[in-house]
C-alpha positions as CSV (number, residue, x, y, z in Angstrom):
1,X,3.2,-10.7,-10.2
2,X,1.9,-8.0,-8.3
3,X,3.8,-4.7,-8.1
4,X,3.6,-2.1,-5.2
5,X,5.6,1.4,-5.7
6,X,6.6,3.6,-2.8
7,X,7.5,7.2,-2.2
8,X,9.2,9.5,0.0
9,X,10.2,8.1,3.4
10,X,8.8,4.7,3.1
11,X,11.0,4.4,0.0
12,X,13.8,4.4,2.3
13,X,12.3,1.6,4.6
14,X,11.7,-0.7,1.9
15,X,14.3,0.4,0.7
16,X,13.4,0.2,-3.4
17,X,11.0,2.1,-5.4
18,X,9.0,-1.3,-6.6
19,X,8.4,-4.5,-5.3
20,X,7.1,-7.3,-6.8
21,X,4.4,-9.9,-4.5
22,X,3.1,-13.0,-5.9
23,X,-0.6,-12.8,-5.0
24,X,-4.0,-15.6,-4.9
25,X,-6.2,-14.5,-7.5
26,X,-9.3,-12.5,-6.1
27,X,-7.2,-10.5,-3.2
28,X,-8.2,-7.7,-1.7
29,X,-6.2,-4.4,-1.1
30,X,-5.7,-5.4,2.7
31,X,-4.6,-8.7,1.9
32,X,-1.5,-7.1,-0.5
33,X,-0.9,-5.1,2.7
34,X,-0.1,-7.3,5.1
35,X,1.6,-9.3,2.7
36,X,3.3,-5.8,2.1
37,X,3.9,-5.4,5.9
38,X,4.8,-9.2,6.5
39,X,7.9,-8.5,4.1
40,X,8.7,-5.3,5.6
41,X,7.7,-5.4,9.0
42,X,9.3,-1.6,9.7
43,X,6.5,-0.3,7.2
44,X,4.2,-1.3,10.5
45,X,5.2,1.5,12.8
46,X,5.0,4.6,10.0
47,X,1.5,3.3,7.9
48,X,-0.5,1.2,10.3
49,X,-2.0,2.3,14.0
50,X,-1.7,0.5,17.0
51,X,-5.4,-0.8,15.9
52,X,-4.0,-1.7,12.4
53,X,-5.7,0.5,10.4
54,X,-3.7,3.2,7.7
55,X,-3.0,6.0,9.1
56,X,-5.4,9.1,7.9
57,X,-2.7,10.9,6.2
58,X,-1.0,8.1,4.5
59,X,-2.0,7.7,0.9
60,X,-2.5,4.1,-0.6
61,X,-3.6,4.4,-4.1
62,X,-4.8,2.1,-6.6
63,X,-4.9,2.5,-10.6
64,X,-4.9,6.8,-9.4
65,X,-7.9,6.4,-6.8
66,X,-7.3,6.6,-3.1
67,X,-8.7,3.2,-1.8
68,X,-10.6,5.0,1.2
69,X,-12.7,6.5,-2.3
70,X,-13.5,3.6,-3.3
71,X,-16.7,1.6,-3.5
72,X,-15.2,-1.2,-1.4
73,X,-12.5,0.2,0.1
74,X,-9.6,-1.8,1.8
75,X,-12.2,-5.0,0.4
76,X,-11.5,-3.7,-2.9
77,X,-10.4,-6.8,-5.4
78,X,-7.1,-6.1,-7.0
79,X,-5.7,-7.5,-10.2
80,X,-1.8,-8.2,-11.1
81,X,-2.0,-5.3,-13.4
82,X,-3.3,-3.1,-11.1
83,X,-0.9,0.2,-10.3
84,X,-0.6,0.2,-6.9
85,X,1.2,3.5,-5.0
86,X,1.5,3.6,-0.9
87,X,3.3,7.3,0.3
88,X,3.3,9.1,3.1
89,X,2.5,12.9,2.9
90,X,4.2,15.0,0.7
91,X,4.6,18.9,1.4
92,X,6.2,21.6,-0.5
93,X,5.6,25.1,-2.2
């Protein structure tokens, strides 16, 4: 089972901090995200644009590294024990 953590306003939409998803072996970050959105469709307008790309301000991390900086980006293969975090921008001071 794959665990996905949500923060701030996204947690309120999902209704809890962490969800667990059953993933096929060799699934990609993009496939994980689509599974998340299939189970929580209210998230889509909050994190995806009209062309189904993550908004630039949404942070999607795998094992503490933002997906946009990984070599394979959204095609990165994920493992069941990977730590996945999705959150909106958070400001403070």
